[in-house]
C-alpha positions in Angstrom: 7.8 -5.7 -3.7 5.1 -6.2 -1.2 4.2 -2.1 -1.1 3.4 -2.9 -5.0 1.1 -6.0 -3.6 -0.8 -3.6 -1.4 -1.3 -1.2 -4.0 -3.0 -3.6 -6.3 -2.7 -1.0 -9.0 -5.1 1.7 -7.0 -2.6 4.1 -8.0 -3.9 3.8 -11.9 -7.5 3.2 -10.8 -7.6 6.4 -8.5 -5.9 8.7 -11.4 -8.5 7.9 -13.5 -11.5 7.9 -11.4 -10.3 10.9 -9.6 -9.8 12.8 -13.0 -13.1 11.5 -14.2 -15.1 12.8 -11.5 -13.5 15.9 -9.9 -15.2 18.5 -11.6 -18.6 16.4 -12.6 -19.0 15.2 -9.0 -16.4 15.4 -5.9 -18.1 13.6 -3.7 -17.9 10.6 -6.0 -14.1 11.4 -6.3 -13.9 11.7 -2.7 -15.3 8.3 -2.0 -13.5 6.4 -4.7 -10.1 8.0 -3.4 -11.1 7.1 0.4 -12.0 3.5 -0.5 -8.7 3.1 -2.6 -6.7 4.5 0.2 -8.3 2.9 3.0 -8.2 -0.6 1.2 -4.6 -0.1 0.2 -3.7 0.7 3.8 -5.5 -2.6 5.2 -3.9 -5.1 2.3 -0.9 -3.1 3.6 -1.7 -3.9 7.3 -2.3 -7.7 6.4 0.8 -8.2 4.6 2.9 -6.5 7.4 1.0 -8.9 9.8 2.1 -11.7 7.7 5.4 -10.9 7.4 5.8 -10.1 11.1 4.4 -13.4 12.0 6.9 -15.0 9.7 9.9 -13.1 10.0 12.2 -15.8 11.9 11.7 -18.2 9.1 12.2 -15.4 6.3 15.4 -14.3 8.0 16.4 -17.7 8.9 15.4 -19.7 5.4 15.6 -16.9 2.7 18.5 -14.6 4.0 20.4 -17.0 5.9 20.8 -14.8 8.9 18.6 -14.9 11.5 20.0 -11.6 12.7 17.7 -9.9 10.4 14.5 -11.0 11.7 14.4 -7.2 13.4 14.7 -5.6 10.2 12.1 -7.7 8.6 9.7 -6.1 11.2 10.9 -3.1 10.7 10.1 -3.2 6.9 6.8 -4.4 8.0 6.0 -1.6 9.8 6.6 1.2 7.1 4.8 -1.3 4.3 1.5 -0.2 4.7 2.7 3.5 4.4 4.7 3.1 1.2 1.8 1.1 -0.2 -0.5 4.2 0.3 2.4 6.5 -1.1 1.9 5.3 -4.1 -1.6 5.3 -4.7 -1.6 9.0 -3.2 0.9 9.7 -6.2 -2.3 8.5 -8.6 -4.6 10.6 -6.6 -2.5 13.8 -7.2 -2.2 12.9 -10.7 -5.6 12.6 -11.1 -5.9 15.9 -9.5 -3.3 17.5 -11.8 
């Protein structure tokens, strides 16, 4: 769910914009792709930091198992990359 929040629908945006500019202005398409990927990774990193900071509270209050705090940290580590993966799928759709 948090990976979807990190993407902020950039998968759709990047697909449309790259398809629009890939032939007419590849530099613009590249800048759009770079921005979308960087923004998604940054958003994912911020969400991962928040998730890591609240891992004890989340494990205890939501999951009722304090032992899951380490699993929450593992999820936080991969979160930015899962978000970027979704945006990359949109990028490849736009290039096809």
